[in-house]
C-alpha positions, 0 to 999 in steps of 0.5 A: 475510506475518505471521500473521493477527490474531484478531478479539479481538486486532484489537479490542484494538489498535483505538482509538476513532479507528480504529473511527470511520475504519472506520465512515466508510470503510464508508459510501463506495461500493465503487467509490470505495474501489477507485478510491482504493486504485488512486490510492494504489497508483499514488502508492506505486509512483511514489514507489518508482520515483523513489527507486530512480531516484535511488539507481540512476541507472545502471539503464536503464528495464527494469532499473529496472522489474525492481527496482520489481517485486522491491520489490513482491514483497518488500513485497506 
């Protein structure tokens, strides 16, 4: 994982549209934000699994699952 950004660096990188998105996101209840995050996480993992299955049709389900976990470990 890369170095964390300072507040000043983050403010410099954010544009007006980013600030508006953050303000809107902060209005969403925390439980809804978590539900949305979990849905997106599931979508990403399923996409990886589908792409890895297409790239490696020879793998059995356990091997495919191990490969998905390796990718998760590499990419956070």
